[in-house]
mmCIF file of the N, C-alpha and C atoms, coordinates in Angstrom:
data_MODEL
# 
_entry.id   MODEL 
# 
loop_
_atom_site.group_PDB 
_atom_site.id 
_atom_site.type_symbol 
_atom_site.label_atom_id 
_atom_site.label_alt_id 
_atom_site.label_comp_id 
_atom_site.label_asym_id 
_atom_site.label_entity_id 
_atom_site.label_seq_id 
_atom_site.pdbx_PDB_ins_code 
_atom_site.Cartn_x 
_atom_site.Cartn_y 
_atom_site.Cartn_z 
_atom_site.occupancy 
_atom_site.B_iso_or_equiv 
_atom_site.pdbx_formal_charge 
_atom_site.auth_seq_id 
_atom_site.auth_comp_id 
_atom_site.auth_asym_id 
_atom_site.auth_atom_id 
_atom_site.pdbx_PDB_model_num 
ATOM 1   N N  . MET A 1 1  ? -47.961 -21.952 4.773   1.00 0.00 ? 1  MET A N  1 
ATOM 2   C CA . MET A 1 1  ? -47.151 -22.697 6.114   1.00 0.00 ? 1  MET A CA 1 
ATOM 3   C C  . MET A 1 1  ? -47.632 -21.981 7.622   1.00 0.00 ? 1  MET A C  1 
ATOM 4   N N  . SER A 1 2  ? -47.106 -22.412 8.443   1.00 0.00 ? 2  SER A N  1 
ATOM 5   C CA . SER A 1 2  ? -47.367 -21.957 9.161   1.00 0.00 ? 2  SER A CA 1 
ATOM 6   C C  . SER A 1 2  ? -46.002 -21.147 9.892   1.00 0.00 ? 2  SER A C  1 
ATOM 7   N N  . ASP A 1 3  ? -47.248 -20.503 11.071  1.00 0.00 ? 3  ASP A N  1 
ATOM 8   C CA . ASP A 1 3  ? -45.793 -19.745 11.845  1.00 0.00 ? 3  ASP A CA 1 
ATOM 9   C C  . ASP A 1 3  ? -44.759 -20.129 12.618  1.00 0.00 ? 3  ASP A C  1 
ATOM 10  N N  . LEU A 1 4  ? -44.816 -21.075 12.434  1.00 0.00 ? 4  LEU A N  1 
ATOM 11  C CA . LEU A 1 4  ? -43.134 -22.018 13.598  1.00 0.00 ? 4  LEU A CA 1 
ATOM 12  C C  . LEU A 1 4  ? -42.520 -22.451 12.708  1.00 0.00 ? 4  LEU A C  1 
ATOM 13  N N  . ALA A 1 5  ? -43.197 -22.760 10.969  1.00 0.00 ? 5  ALA A N  1 
ATOM 14  C CA . ALA A 1 5  ? -42.134 -22.555 10.302  1.00 0.00 ? 5  ALA A CA 1 
ATOM 15  C C  . ALA A 1 5  ? -41.431 -21.936 9.287   1.00 0.00 ? 5  ALA A C  1 
ATOM 16  N N  . ARG A 1 6  ? -41.774 -20.405 9.333   1.00 0.00 ? 6  ARG A N  1 
ATOM 17  C CA . ARG A 1 6  ? -41.656 -19.707 9.502   1.00 0.00 ? 6  ARG A CA 1 
ATOM 18  C C  . ARG A 1 6  ? -40.256 -19.322 9.659   1.00 0.00 ? 6  ARG A C  1 
ATOM 19  N N  . ARG A 1 7  ? -40.721 -19.578 11.055  1.00 0.00 ? 7  ARG A N  1 
ATOM 20  C CA . ARG A 1 7  ? -39.832 -18.732 12.418  1.00 0.00 ? 7  ARG A CA 1 
ATOM 21  C C  . ARG A 1 7  ? -37.905 -19.166 11.542  1.00 0.00 ? 7  ARG A C  1 
ATOM 22  N N  . ARG A 1 8  ? -38.285 -20.989 11.835  1.00 0.00 ? 8  ARG A N  1 
ATOM 23  C CA . ARG A 1 8  ? -37.564 -21.476 11.860  1.00 0.00 ? 8  ARG A CA 1 
ATOM 24  C C  . ARG A 1 8  ? -36.580 -21.587 10.401  1.00 0.00 ? 8  ARG A C  1 
ATOM 25  N N  . VAL A 1 9  ? -37.858 -20.832 8.980   1.00 0.00 ? 9  VAL A N  1 
ATOM 26  C CA . VAL A 1 9  ? -36.550 -20.361 8.166   1.00 0.00 ? 9  VAL A CA 1 
ATOM 27  C C  . VAL A 1 9  ? -35.723 -19.113 8.255   1.00 0.00 ? 9  VAL A C  1 
ATOM 28  N N  . TRP A 1 10 ? -36.829 -18.140 8.966   1.00 0.00 ? 10 TRP A N  1 
ATOM 29  C CA . TRP A 1 10 ? -35.905 -16.508 9.502   1.00 0.00 ? 10 TRP A CA 1 
ATOM 30  C C  . TRP A 1 10 ? -35.078 -17.555 9.339   1.00 0.00 ? 10 TRP A C  1 
ATOM 31  N N  . ARG A 1 11 ? -35.294 -18.026 11.273  1.00 0.00 ? 11 ARG A N  1 
ATOM 32  C CA . ARG A 1 11 ? -34.095 -17.939 11.905  1.00 0.00 ? 11 ARG A CA 1 
ATOM 33  C C  . ARG A 1 11 ? -33.154 -18.499 11.376  1.00 0.00 ? 11 ARG A C  1 
ATOM 34  N N  . TRP A 1 12 ? -32.694 -19.639 10.401  1.00 0.00 ? 12 TRP A N  1 
ATOM 35  C CA . TRP A 1 12 ? -31.702 -20.501 9.476   1.00 0.00 ? 12 TRP A CA 1 
ATOM 36  C C  . TRP A 1 12 ? -31.058 -19.486 8.231   1.00 0.00 ? 12 TRP A C  1 
ATOM 37  N N  . ALA A 1 13 ? -31.290 -17.938 7.791   1.00 0.00 ? 13 ALA A N  1 
ATOM 38  C CA . ALA A 1 13 ? -31.365 -16.926 7.584   1.00 0.00 ? 13 ALA A CA 1 
ATOM 39  C C  . ALA A 1 13 ? -30.862 -15.799 8.111   1.00 0.00 ? 13 ALA A C  1 
ATOM 40  N N  . VAL A 1 14 ? -31.446 -15.838 8.803   1.00 0.00 ? 14 VAL A N  1 
ATOM 41  C CA . VAL A 1 14 ? -30.600 -15.259 10.297  1.00 0.00 ? 14 VAL A CA 1 
ATOM 42  C C  . VAL A 1 14 ? -28.854 -15.487 10.628  1.00 0.00 ? 14 VAL A C  1 
ATOM 43  N N  . ALA A 1 15 ? -29.279 -17.103 11.020  1.00 0.00 ? 15 ALA A N  1 
ATOM 44  C CA . ALA A 1 15 ? -27.760 -18.198 10.802  1.00 0.00 ? 15 ALA A CA 1 
ATOM 45  C C  . ALA A 1 15 ? -27.155 -17.874 9.833   1.00 0.00 ? 15 ALA A C  1 
ATOM 46  N N  . MET A 1 16 ? -27.487 -18.025 8.804   1.00 0.00 ? 16 MET A N  1 
ATOM 47  C CA . MET A 1 16 ? -26.629 -17.840 7.689   1.00 0.00 ? 16 MET A CA 1 
ATOM 48  C C  . MET A 1 16 ? -26.082 -17.057 7.446   1.00 0.00 ? 16 MET A C  1 
ATOM 49  N N  . TRP A 1 17 ? -26.704 -15.571 7.843   1.00 0.00 ? 17 TRP A N  1 
ATOM 50  C CA . TRP A 1 17 ? -26.519 -14.424 6.971   1.00 0.00 ? 17 TRP A CA 1 
ATOM 51  C C  . TRP A 1 17 ? -24.995 -14.434 8.453   1.00 0.00 ? 17 TRP A C  1 
ATOM 52  N N  . LEU A 1 18 ? -25.380 -14.753 9.465   1.00 0.00 ? 18 LEU A N  1 
ATOM 53  C CA . LEU A 1 18 ? -24.217 -13.868 10.609  1.00 0.00 ? 18 LEU A CA 1 
ATOM 54  C C  . LEU A 1 18 ? -23.261 -14.530 10.660  1.00 0.00 ? 18 LEU A C  1 
ATOM 55  N N  . GLY A 1 19 ? -23.268 -16.411 10.133  1.00 0.00 ? 19 GLY A N  1 
ATOM 56  C CA . GLY A 1 19 ? -22.065 -16.901 9.771   1.00 0.00 ? 19 GLY A CA 1 
ATOM 57  C C  . GLY A 1 19 ? -21.223 -16.149 8.771   1.00 0.00 ? 19 GLY A C  1 
ATOM 58  N N  . ALA A 1 20 ? -21.535 -16.027 7.947   1.00 0.00 ? 20 ALA A N  1 
ATOM 59  C CA . ALA A 1 20 ? -21.189 -15.361 6.377   1.00 0.00 ? 20 ALA A CA 1 
ATOM 60  C C  . ALA A 1 20 ? -20.102 -13.995 6.523   1.00 0.00 ? 20 ALA A C  1 
ATOM 61  N N  . VAL A 1 21 ? -21.299 -13.309 8.359   1.00 0.00 ? 21 VAL A N  1 
ATOM 62  C CA . VAL A 1 21 ? -20.777 -12.014 8.420   1.00 0.00 ? 21 VAL A CA 1 
ATOM 63  C C  . VAL A 1 21 ? -19.110 -12.561 9.021   1.00 0.00 ? 21 VAL A C  1 
ATOM 64  N N  . VAL A 1 22 ? -19.103 -13.290 9.683   1.00 0.00 ? 22 VAL A N  1 
ATOM 65  C CA . VAL A 1 22 ? -18.241 -13.420 10.496  1.00 0.00 ? 22 VAL A CA 1 
ATOM 66  C C  . VAL A 1 22 ? -17.242 -14.727 9.842   1.00 0.00 ? 22 VAL A C  1 
ATOM 67  N N  . VAL A 1 23 ? -17.376 -15.154 8.581   1.00 0.00 ? 23 VAL A N  1 
ATOM 68  C CA . VAL A 1 23 ? -16.729 -15.874 8.632   1.00 0.00 ? 23 VAL A CA 1 
ATOM 69  C C  . VAL A 1 23 ? -15.893 -14.421 7.023   1.00 0.00 ? 23 VAL A C  1 
ATOM 70  N N  . GLY A 1 24 ? -16.212 -13.685 6.489   1.00 0.00 ? 24 GLY A N  1 
ATOM 71  C CA . GLY A 1 24 ? -15.742 -12.333 5.698   1.00 0.00 ? 24 GLY A CA 1 
ATOM 72  C C  . GLY A 1 24 ? -15.069 -11.847 7.191   1.00 0.00 ? 24 GLY A C  1 
ATOM 73  N N  . GLY A 1 25 ? -14.908 -11.901 7.827   1.00 0.00 ? 25 GLY A N  1 
ATOM 74  C CA . GLY A 1 25 ? -14.415 -10.439 8.929   1.00 0.00 ? 25 GLY A CA 1 
ATOM 75  C C  . GLY A 1 25 ? -13.215 -11.070 9.102   1.00 0.00 ? 25 GLY A C  1 
ATOM 76  N N  . GLY A 1 26 ? -13.509 -12.670 9.816   1.00 0.00 ? 26 GLY A N  1 
ATOM 77  C CA . GLY A 1 26 ? -12.824 -13.268 10.202  1.00 0.00 ? 26 GLY A CA 1 
ATOM 78  C C  . GLY A 1 26 ? -10.763 -13.232 9.102   1.00 0.00 ? 26 GLY A C  1 
ATOM 79  N N  . LEU A 1 27 ? -11.462 -13.583 7.534   1.00 0.00 ? 27 LEU A N  1 
ATOM 80  C CA . LEU A 1 27 ? -10.836 -13.756 6.216   1.00 0.00 ? 27 LEU A CA 1 
ATOM 81  C C  . LEU A 1 27 ? -10.088 -12.684 6.058   1.00 0.00 ? 27 LEU A C  1 
ATOM 82  N N  . THR A 1 28 ? -10.893 -11.138 6.104   1.00 0.00 ? 28 THR A N  1 
ATOM 83  C CA . THR A 1 28 ? -10.308 -9.906  6.840   1.00 0.00 ? 28 THR A CA 1 
ATOM 84  C C  . THR A 1 28 ? -9.533  -9.014  6.663   1.00 0.00 ? 28 THR A C  1 
ATOM 85  N N  . LEU A 1 29 ? -9.590  -9.677  8.151   1.00 0.00 ? 29 LEU A N  1 
ATOM 86  C CA . LEU A 1 29 ? -7.940  -8.904  8.998   1.00 0.00 ? 29 LEU A CA 1 
ATOM 87  C C  . LEU A 1 29 ? -7.220  -10.707 9.137   1.00 0.00 ? 29 LEU A C  1 
ATOM 88  N N  . TRP A 1 30 ? -7.687  -11.748 8.730   1.00 0.00 ? 30 TRP A N  1 
ATOM 89  C CA . TRP A 1 30 ? -6.608  -12.319 8.235   1.00 0.00 ? 30 TRP A CA 1 
ATOM 90  C C  . TRP A 1 30 ? -5.695  -12.460 7.292   1.00 0.00 ? 30 TRP A C  1 
ATOM 91  N N  . LEU A 1 31 ? -5.734  -11.977 5.977   1.00 0.00 ? 31 LEU A N  1 
ATOM 92  C CA . LEU A 1 31 ? -5.192  -11.902 4.676   1.00 0.00 ? 31 LEU A CA 1 
ATOM 93  C C  . LEU A 1 31 ? -4.932  -10.154 4.423   1.00 0.00 ? 31 LEU A C  1 
ATOM 94  N N  . ARG A 1 32 ? -5.692  -9.110  5.843   1.00 0.00 ? 32 ARG A N  1 
ATOM 95  C CA . ARG A 1 32 ? -4.876  -7.444  6.045   1.00 0.00 ? 32 ARG A CA 1 
ATOM 96  C C  . ARG A 1 32 ? -3.432  -7.826  6.605   1.00 0.00 ? 32 ARG A C  1 
ATOM 97  N N  . GLU A 1 33 ? -3.211  -8.723  7.757   1.00 0.00 ? 33 GLU A N  1 
ATOM 98  C CA . GLU A 1 33 ? -2.359  -9.263  8.398   1.00 0.00 ? 33 GLU A CA 1 
ATOM 99  C C  . GLU A 1 33 ? -1.556  -9.581  7.598   1.00 0.00 ? 33 GLU A C  1 
ATOM 100 N N  . SER A 1 34 ? -1.182  -10.183 6.760   1.00 0.00 ? 34 SER A N  1 
ATOM 101 C CA . SER A 1 34 ? -0.368  -11.520 5.976   1.00 0.00 ? 34 SER A CA 1 
ATOM 102 C C  . SER A 1 34 ? -0.022  -10.196 4.750   1.00 0.00 ? 34 SER A C  1 
ATOM 103 N N  . GLU A 1 35 ? -0.247  -9.486  4.765   1.00 0.00 ? 35 GLU A N  1 
ATOM 104 C CA . GLU A 1 35 ? -0.324  -8.075  4.126   1.00 0.00 ? 35 GLU A CA 1 
ATOM 105 C C  . GLU A 1 35 ? 1.013   -7.298  4.606   1.00 0.00 ? 35 GLU A C  1 
ATOM 106 N N  . GLU A 1 36 ? 0.826   -7.024  5.764   1.00 0.00 ? 36 GLU A N  1 
ATOM 107 C CA . GLU A 1 36 ? 1.317   -5.931  6.323   1.00 0.00 ? 36 GLU A CA 1 
ATOM 108 C C  . GLU A 1 36 ? 2.817   -6.623  6.158   1.00 0.00 ? 36 GLU A C  1 
ATOM 109 N N  . PRO A 1 37 ? 3.857   -5.638  6.277   1.00 0.00 ? 37 PRO A N  1 
ATOM 110 C CA . PRO A 1 37 ? 4.716   -6.334  6.235   1.00 0.00 ? 37 PRO A CA 1 
ATOM 111 C C  . PRO A 1 37 ? 5.074   -6.106  7.476   1.00 0.00 ? 37 PRO A C  1 
ATOM 112 N N  . ALA A 1 38 ? 6.646   -7.404  7.806   1.00 0.00 ? 38 ALA A N  1 
ATOM 113 C CA . ALA A 1 38 ? 6.805   -7.537  9.505   1.00 0.00 ? 38 ALA A CA 1 
ATOM 114 C C  . ALA A 1 38 ? 7.152   -6.415  10.078  1.00 0.00 ? 38 ALA A C  1 
ATOM 115 N N  . PRO A 1 39 ? 7.049   -5.869  11.881  1.00 0.00 ? 39 PRO A N  1 
ATOM 116 C CA . PRO A 1 39 ? 7.628   -5.462  12.322  1.00 0.00 ? 39 PRO A CA 1 
ATOM 117 C C  . PRO A 1 39 ? 9.236   -4.793  12.522  1.00 0.00 ? 39 PRO A C  1 
ATOM 118 N N  . SER A 1 40 ? 10.007  -3.733  12.557  1.00 0.00 ? 40 SER A N  1 
ATOM 119 C CA . SER A 1 40 ? 11.254  -3.868  12.481  1.00 0.00 ? 40 SER A CA 1 
ATOM 120 C C  . SER A 1 40 ? 11.660  -4.350  13.631  1.00 0.00 ? 40 SER A C  1 
ATOM 121 N N  . ALA A 1 41 ? 12.451  -4.615  14.161  1.00 0.00 ? 41 ALA A N  1 
ATOM 122 C CA . ALA A 1 41 ? 13.805  -5.463  14.760  1.00 0.00 ? 41 ALA A CA 1 
ATOM 123 C C  . ALA A 1 41 ? 13.560  -3.795  16.102  1.00 0.00 ? 41 ALA A C  1 
ATOM 124 N N  . GLY A 1 42 ? 13.965  -2.608  16.095  1.00 0.00 ? 42 GLY A N  1 
ATOM 125 C CA . GLY A 1 42 ? 14.008  -1.546  15.974  1.00 0.00 ? 42 GLY A CA 1 
ATOM 126 C C  . GLY A 1 42 ? 14.766  -0.751  15.686  1.00 0.00 ? 42 GLY A C  1 
ATOM 127 N N  . TRP A 1 43 ? 16.498  -0.106  15.525  1.00 0.00 ? 43 TRP A N  1 
ATOM 128 C CA . TRP A 1 43 ? 16.757  1.127   15.190  1.00 0.00 ? 43 TRP A CA 1 
ATOM 129 C C  . TRP A 1 43 ? 17.671  -0.142  14.019  1.00 0.00 ? 43 TRP A C  1 
ATOM 130 N N  . GLU A 1 44 ? 18.282  0.250   13.330  1.00 0.00 ? 44 GLU A N  1 
ATOM 131 C CA . GLU A 1 44 ? 18.113  0.101   11.862  1.00 0.00 ? 44 GLU A CA 1 
ATOM 132 C C  . GLU A 1 44 ? 19.519  1.246   11.334  1.00 0.00 ? 44 GLU A C  1 
ATOM 133 N N  . ARG A 1 45 ? 20.725  -0.205  11.548  1.00 0.00 ? 45 ARG A N  1 
ATOM 134 C CA . ARG A 1 45 ? 21.896  1.337   10.813  1.00 0.00 ? 45 ARG A CA 1 
ATOM 135 C C  . ARG A 1 45 ? 21.968  0.798   9.290   1.00 0.00 ? 45 ARG A C  1 
ATOM 136 N N  . SER A 1 46 ? 21.910  1.212   8.769   1.00 0.00 ? 46 SER A N  1 
ATOM 137 C CA . SER A 1 46 ? 21.993  2.372   7.713   1.00 0.00 ? 46 SER A CA 1 
ATOM 138 C C  . SER A 1 46 ? 23.964  2.692   6.984   1.00 0.00 ? 46 SER A C  1 
ATOM 139 N N  . SER A 1 47 ? 23.929  2.038   4.658   1.00 0.00 ? 47 SER A N  1 
ATOM 140 C CA . SER A 1 47 ? 24.929  2.957   5.327   1.00 0.00 ? 47 SER A CA 1 
ATOM 141 C C  . SER A 1 47 ? 24.755  4.737   5.001   1.00 0.00 ? 47 SER A C  1 
ATOM 142 N N  . PRO A 1 48 ? 25.917  5.144   4.798   1.00 0.00 ? 48 PRO A N  1 
ATOM 143 C CA . PRO A 1 48 ? 25.624  6.080   4.940   1.00 0.00 ? 48 PRO A CA 1 
ATOM 144 C C  . PRO A 1 48 ? 25.475  7.470   2.876   1.00 0.00 ? 48 PRO A C  1 
ATOM 145 N N  . THR A 1 49 ? 24.816  8.171   3.386   1.00 0.00 ? 49 THR A N  1 
ATOM 146 C CA . THR A 1 49 ? 23.846  8.629   1.833   1.00 0.00 ? 49 THR A CA 1 
ATOM 147 C C  . THR A 1 49 ? 24.424  8.641   1.398   1.00 0.00 ? 49 THR A C  1 
ATOM 148 N N  . PRO A 1 50 ? 25.219  8.018   0.061   1.00 0.00 ? 50 PRO A N  1 
ATOM 149 C CA . PRO A 1 50 ? 26.090  9.056   -0.549  1.00 0.00 ? 50 PRO A CA 1 
ATOM 150 C C  . PRO A 1 50 ? 26.747  10.806  -1.427  1.00 0.00 ? 50 PRO A C  1 
ATOM 151 N N  . SER A 1 51 ? 27.481  11.217  -0.977  1.00 0.00 ? 51 SER A N  1 
ATOM 152 C CA . SER A 1 51 ? 27.423  12.910  -1.502  1.00 0.00 ? 51 SER A CA 1 
ATOM 153 C C  . SER A 1 51 ? 27.616  12.616  -2.902  1.00 0.00 ? 51 SER A C  1 
ATOM 154 N N  . LEU A 1 52 ? 27.003  14.028  -3.434  1.00 0.00 ? 52 LEU A N  1 
ATOM 155 C CA . LEU A 1 52 ? 27.392  14.344  -4.043  1.00 0.00 ? 52 LEU A CA 1 
ATOM 156 C C  . LEU A 1 52 ? 28.597  14.681  -5.234  1.00 0.00 ? 52 LEU A C  1 
ATOM 157 N N  . PRO A 1 53 ? 29.459  14.534  -5.945  1.00 0.00 ? 53 PRO A N  1 
ATOM 158 C CA . PRO A 1 53 ? 30.559  15.080  -6.727  1.00 0.00 ? 53 PRO A CA 1 
ATOM 159 C C  . PRO A 1 53 ? 30.826  16.613  -6.355  1.00 0.00 ? 53 PRO A C  1 
ATOM 160 N N  . GLU A 1 54 ? 31.505  16.956  -6.763  1.00 0.00 ? 54 GLU A N  1 
ATOM 161 C CA . GLU A 1 54 ? 32.061  18.522  -7.110  1.00 0.00 ? 54 GLU A CA 1 
ATOM 162 C C  . GLU A 1 54 ? 30.968  19.426  -7.868  1.00 0.00 ? 54 GLU A C  1 
ATOM 163 N N  . GLY A 1 55 ? 31.107  18.427  -9.696  1.00 0.00 ? 55 GLY A N  1 
ATOM 164 C CA . GLY A 1 55 ? 30.243  19.532  -10.918 1.00 0.00 ? 55 GLY A CA 1 
ATOM 165 C C  . GLY A 1 55 ? 29.823  18.829  -10.709 1.00 0.00 ? 55 GLY A C  1 
ATOM 166 N N  . TRP A 1 56 ? 28.598  18.606  -10.278 1.00 0.00 ? 56 TRP A N  1 
ATOM 167 C CA . TRP A 1 56 ? 27.312  17.868  -10.210 1.00 0.00 ? 56 TRP A CA 1 
ATOM 168 C C  . TRP A 1 56 ? 26.452  18.626  -11.018 1.00 0.00 ? 56 TRP A C  1 
ATOM 169 N N  . ARG A 1 57 ? 26.953  19.926  -11.042 1.00 0.00 ? 57 ARG A N  1 
ATOM 170 C CA . ARG A 1 57 ? 25.061  21.179  -11.468 1.00 0.00 ? 57 ARG A CA 1 
ATOM 171 C C  . ARG A 1 57 ? 25.854  20.819  -13.218 1.00 0.00 ? 57 ARG A C  1 
ATOM 172 N N  . SER A 1 58 ? 27.529  20.388  -13.452 1.00 0.00 ? 58 SER A N  1 
ATOM 173 C CA . SER A 1 58 ? 28.029  21.200  -14.233 1.00 0.00 ? 58 SER A CA 1 
ATOM 174 C C  . SER A 1 58 ? 27.710  19.287  -15.736 1.00 0.00 ? 58 SER A C  1 
ATOM 175 N N  . GLN A 1 59 ? 27.111  18.608  -15.265 1.00 0.00 ? 59 GLN A N  1 
ATOM 176 C CA . GLN A 1 59 ? 27.054  17.751  -15.381 1.00 0.00 ? 59 GLN A CA 1 
ATOM 177 C C  . GLN A 1 59 ? 25.408  17.490  -16.447 1.00 0.00 ? 59 GLN A C  1 
ATOM 178 N N  . CYS A 1 60 ? 24.210  17.421  -15.347 1.00 0.00 ? 60 CYS A N  1 
ATOM 179 C CA . CYS A 1 60 ? 23.059  18.031  -16.005 1.00 0.00 ? 60 CYS A CA 1 
ATOM 180 C C  . CYS A 1 60 ? 23.509  18.794  -16.810 1.00 0.00 ? 60 CYS A C  1 
ATOM 181 N N  . PRO A 1 61 ? 22.115  18.529  -17.595 1.00 0.00 ? 61 PRO A N  1 
ATOM 182 C CA . PRO A 1 61 ? 22.097  19.202  -19.041 1.00 0.00 ? 61 PRO A CA 1 
ATOM 183 C C  . PRO A 1 61 ? 20.700  20.717  -17.925 1.00 0.00 ? 61 PRO A C  1 
ATOM 184 N N  . THR A 1 62 ? 20.857  21.320  -18.958 1.00 0.00 ? 62 THR A N  1 
ATOM 185 C CA . THR A 1 62 ? 19.873  22.710  -18.192 1.00 0.00 ? 62 THR A CA 1 
ATOM 186 C C  . THR A 1 62 ? 18.222  21.988  -19.309 1.00 0.00 ? 62 THR A C  1 
ATOM 187 N N  . PRO A 1 63 ? 17.591  22.743  -18.582 1.00 0.00 ? 63 PRO A N  1 
ATOM 188 C CA . PRO A 1 63 ? 16.180  22.247  -18.323 1.00 0.00 ? 63 PRO A CA 1 
ATOM 189 C C  . PRO A 1 63 ? 16.586  23.639  -19.526 1.00 0.00 ? 63 PRO A C  1 
ATOM 190 N N  . THR A 1 64 ? 15.875  23.668  -21.109 1.00 0.00 ? 64 THR A N  1 
ATOM 191 C CA . THR A 1 64 ? 15.384  24.727  -21.822 1.00 0.00 ? 64 THR A CA 1 
ATOM 192 C C  . THR A 1 64 ? 13.064  24.542  -22.334 1.00 0.00 ? 64 THR A C  1 
ATOM 193 N N  . PRO A 1 65 ? 12.907  25.983  -21.941 1.00 0.00 ? 65 PRO A N  1 
ATOM 194 C CA . PRO A 1 65 ? 11.338  25.222  -21.599 1.00 0.00 ? 65 PRO A CA 1 
ATOM 195 C C  . PRO A 1 65 ? 10.783  24.731  -23.197 1.00 0.00 ? 65 PRO A C  1 
ATOM 196 N N  . ASP A 1 66 ? 9.933   24.293  -23.538 1.00 0.00 ? 66 ASP A N  1 
ATOM 197 C CA . ASP A 1 66 ? 9.026   24.286  -24.520 1.00 0.00 ? 66 ASP A CA 1 
ATOM 198 C C  . ASP A 1 66 ? 7.803   25.664  -24.829 1.00 0.00 ? 66 ASP A C  1 
ATOM 199 N N  . ALA A 1 67 ? 7.666   25.444  -25.937 1.00 0.00 ? 67 ALA A N  1 
ATOM 200 C CA . ALA A 1 67 ? 6.678   26.403  -26.540 1.00 0.00 ? 67 ALA A CA 1 
ATOM 201 C C  . ALA A 1 67 ? 5.484   27.193  -25.659 1.00 0.00 ? 67 ALA A C  1 
ATOM 202 N N  . GLU A 1 68 ? 5.282   26.033  -24.400 1.00 0.00 ? 68 GLU A N  1 
ATOM 203 C CA . GLU A 1 68 ? 4.025   26.754  -22.850 1.00 0.00 ? 68 GLU A CA 1 
ATOM 204 C C  . GLU A 1 68 ? 4.535   26.745  -22.228 1.00 0.00 ? 68 GLU A C  1 
ATOM 205 N N  . GLY A 1 69 ? 6.136   26.655  -22.085 1.00 0.00 ? 69 GLY A N  1 
ATOM 206 C CA . GLY A 1 69 ? 7.214   27.222  -21.145 1.00 0.00 ? 69 GLY A CA 1 
ATOM 207 C C  . GLY A 1 69 ? 6.960   25.966  -20.009 1.00 0.00 ? 69 GLY A C  1 
ATOM 208 N N  . HIS A 1 70 ? 6.878   24.986  -20.380 1.00 0.00 ? 70 HIS A N  1 
ATOM 209 C CA . HIS A 1 70 ? 7.481   23.784  -19.717 1.00 0.00 ? 70 HIS A CA 1 
ATOM 210 C C  . HIS A 1 70 ? 8.580   22.887  -19.457 1.00 0.00 ? 70 HIS A C  1 
ATOM 211 N N  . ALA A 1 71 ? 9.700   22.964  -18.703 1.00 0.00 ? 71 ALA A N  1 
ATOM 212 C CA . ALA A 1 71 ? 10.640  22.761  -18.924 1.00 0.00 ? 71 ALA A CA 1 
ATOM 213 C C  . ALA A 1 71 ? 10.820  20.812  -17.388 1.00 0.00 ? 71 ALA A C  1 
ATOM 214 N N  . ALA A 1 72 ? 11.218  19.961  -18.199 1.00 0.00 ? 72 ALA A N  1 
ATOM 215 C CA . ALA A 1 72 ? 12.166  18.746  -17.116 1.00 0.00 ? 72 ALA A CA 1 
ATOM 216 C C  . ALA A 1 72 ? 12.873  17.959  -17.530 1.00 0.00 ? 72 ALA A C  1 
ATOM 217 N N  . VAL A 1 73 ? 13.402  18.136  -16.823 1.00 0.00 ? 73 VAL A N  1 
ATOM 218 C CA . VAL A 1 73 ? 15.175  17.760  -16.762 1.00 0.00 ? 73 VAL A CA 1 
ATOM 219 C C  . VAL A 1 73 ? 15.304  16.812  -15.444 1.00 0.00 ? 73 VAL A C  1 
ATOM 220 N N  . LEU A 1 74 ? 15.520  15.162  -16.123 1.00 0.00 ? 74 LEU A N  1 
ATOM 221 C CA . LEU A 1 74 ? 16.246  14.246  -15.158 1.00 0.00 ? 74 LEU A CA 1 
ATOM 222 C C  . LEU A 1 74 ? 17.147  13.900  -14.865 1.00 0.00 ? 74 LEU A C  1 
ATOM 223 N N  . CYS A 1 75 ? 17.965  13.811  -14.210 1.00 0.00 ? 75 CYS A N  1 
ATOM 224 C CA . CYS A 1 75 ? 19.346  13.773  -13.959 1.00 0.00 ? 75 CYS A CA 1 
ATOM 225 C C  . CYS A 1 75 ? 20.109  12.581  -13.443 1.00 0.00 ? 75 CYS A C  1 
ATOM 226 N N  . PHE A 1 76 ? 20.988  11.144  -13.959 1.00 0.00 ? 76 PHE A N  1 
ATOM 227 C CA . PHE A 1 76 ? 21.679  10.528  -12.965 1.00 0.00 ? 76 PHE A CA 1 
ATOM 228 C C  . PHE A 1 76 ? 22.776  10.891  -12.763 1.00 0.00 ? 76 PHE A C  1 
ATOM 229 N N  . ILE A 1 77 ? 22.967  10.339  -11.726 1.00 0.00 ? 77 ILE A N  1 
ATOM 230 C CA . ILE A 1 77 ? 24.788  10.979  -11.600 1.00 0.00 ? 77 ILE A CA 1 
ATOM 231 C C  . ILE A 1 77 ? 24.550  9.697   -10.143 1.00 0.00 ? 77 ILE A C  1 
ATOM 232 N N  . ARG A 1 78 ? 25.660  8.995   -10.674 1.00 0.00 ? 78 ARG A N  1 
ATOM 233 C CA . ARG A 1 78 ? 26.699  7.716   -9.736  1.00 0.00 ? 78 ARG A CA 1 
ATOM 234 C C  . ARG A 1 78 ? 27.260  7.871   -9.261  1.00 0.00 ? 78 ARG A C  1 
ATOM 235 N N  . THR A 1 79 ? 27.142  7.778   -7.571  1.00 0.00 ? 79 THR A N  1 
ATOM 236 C CA . THR A 1 79 ? 28.088  7.849   -6.755  1.00 0.00 ? 79 THR A CA 1 
ATOM 237 C C  . THR A 1 79 ? 28.910  6.637   -6.652  1.00 0.00 ? 79 THR A C  1 
ATOM 238 N N  . ARG A 1 80 ? 29.048  5.583   -6.467  1.00 0.00 ? 80 ARG A N  1 
ATOM 239 C CA . ARG A 1 80 ? 29.668  4.559   -6.240  1.00 0.00 ? 80 ARG A CA 1 
ATOM 240 C C  . ARG A 1 80 ? 30.378  4.057   -7.771  1.00 0.00 ? 80 ARG A C  1 
# 
């Protein structure tokens, strides 16, 4: 293989590699932007935070630790 042919092969390989890098980078940016949520239009009004009823603590069970001293309680209270 002559020097000229070898150079052509290297140039072709480098050109293909650069093309793959450019296409991959463009796809990465395009796909990342499509997954991001749309930006907000500014301050948005929301409904006020519901307040808990007066005796809400009595509606939840009291945590009782197990033999290892761990306790967990999950309490749901419907506000409306």
